[in-house]
N, C-alpha and C positions, 0 to 999 in steps of 0.2 A: 428488587434485584433483577439483573439482566437475565434473559433467557439464553444469552450467548456465553460461551466459555472458551478458555484457552484450549488449544489443541494439546491433548495429553499424550498421545502415542507417536512415536517416531515413524511408524509405518504410514501414518496419515500425513505427518508434517514433511518428511524428507522429499517426496515427489513434488509437493507444492513449493518447497524451498528451491529445488532444482529448476523447476519451471520459472520461478521468479528470477533466479539468477540468470538463467538462459535468456529470458525475454529482456531483462535489463541489459545484459551484455549485447544483445542485438541492437539496442538503442544507440550504442556507441557509433555504429556505422551509418545511422540515418542522418540525412541532411537536417541541419538545424531548423530550416524553414518548414519542415514537414511535421514538426511537433509544436504543441502549445505549452506554454510555460506559466507557472504560478508559484506563489510563495509556498514553501513546503509546510508551513504552519496552517495553511488553508484546510488541511485534513481535519482540523479541529473545529471547523465551522459548519453551520447548518447549510449555508449556500453550497459548499462543496459536497456535502452529503446528498443534497438535492441533485447536483450534477451527476453523481454516481448513479442515483436512482433513475435519472433520465436516460443515461447511457444504457442501463440494463433494459429499460422499457423498449428502447429503439430496437434492440436485438432480440427481444422476447425472453431475456434471461430473468431469473428470479433470485439469484444469489451471487455473492462475490466474496472473495477471500482477501484478507489483509494479512500480510506477512512482513515481519521485521527482519531485515538482512543484517543490520548492525545496531547494537552489539551482537556478537556471535551468538546465534540461536542455540548452538550445541554446547560450546565450552563456557559460555557465560550464563545465558538465560536458563537452559535446562539444568545445567550443573547446580545453579543456585536455587531454582524454584521448582524443579521436577515437573516442568511443563514447557511447552514451546510457545514462542512469541508470535502467535497467529490465531486467526479465528475465521469462521464462516458467518456471514450475515445472510440469513434466509429471508424469503418474502414475508414471513410472519413476524420477523423481528422489526423493531421500531428504531427510529432515529435515536431515542433515548437509550435503547439497548446498545447501539453502536458507540455512543459517547461514554456509556458506563464501562464497557469493556476496554475502550482506549485508555480510560483513566483509572482502571482498577489496579489496586496494589496486588502484585503477583505473589506476595508473600514476605511480609516483614518490613517493607519500605515503600511508601507511596511514590517516592522519587523514581522507582523502577517501573512505573506504569509504562505502557507502550507509548502513550502520548508524550511523556516526559523524557524517557530514556531511549526511545527508538530514534537512532540517528539516520538510518535509511529504511524506507518502507516501500512496499509494493501493494497496490490494490489491483485486483484482476478478477474478471468474471470467470465463471466455470468454463465457458466456451472459448475464451481466449481471443475475442475480437478486438480488444483494446488493452492497454496497460497504463497504469499510473505509477510513476517512480518518484519518490521524494528523497532529498538529501539535505538534512539540516545544516551540515557544514557549509553548504552553498546558499542556504535558505531558498532553495529552488527545487521545483518539481516539474515533471514533464508528463504530458498525456500524449500517447501515440495510438493511432488506430486507422481504420479504413476511412476513406474520404467522407462517407456519410456520418461517421462518428465525429470526425473532426469538425464538420460543418455544424452538426447539431450542438456540439460542445460550445463552439464560438457563439452560437445564437442563444444559448441558455446559461452562460456563465460570463459575467462581465468583469471578472477579476484576473483574467490572463494578463501576463506582463511580458516585457522584453527580457530575454535571459541576460545574466551577467556576461560580459564580453568573453571571458575566458572559461566559462562554465564547461565542465566536462562530466560525463557520466562515468563514475568509477565505482562499480558495484563491489561491495565488500563480499568476499567469499573466502572461507577458510578451506584451502585445498585438502586438509586432513579430513574434512567432512563430506567431501564429494563422493 
């Protein structure tokens, strides 16, 4: 069993959710050529996990957060499962821990796992030097960060792609929950 668990309390989740929404919204104004693109399903691969670990190492970070933005964390996920769709992966957690929590049944239906039901997600380090946003409806994700992060990512991950021509970052956020 994983040593990682879902976030249980709103006082922990809400500030992370706000940060994820805010940083995702800021991606809308970035020039396309300043971001790196990948298939949103890459989150479920060992190669992508290794990329996250590499980015953490570059900045001396030891943990990262994964937050699901859609489906609605408050009115859907918490309402149905009494927990929030997010978790922290610390330095002592393993790759297996990461995949176990992504695929864990949150309560009553394995199809509601973060990996299967998360339509939009954010991965971000505690210090905020970079952000990963994925949107399954476009089958596209983006990485944005400082130039050293972007260069390191390009050198260490060979699965970046050209974005879909009309790809747009449209973060889901429920105004009632802000």
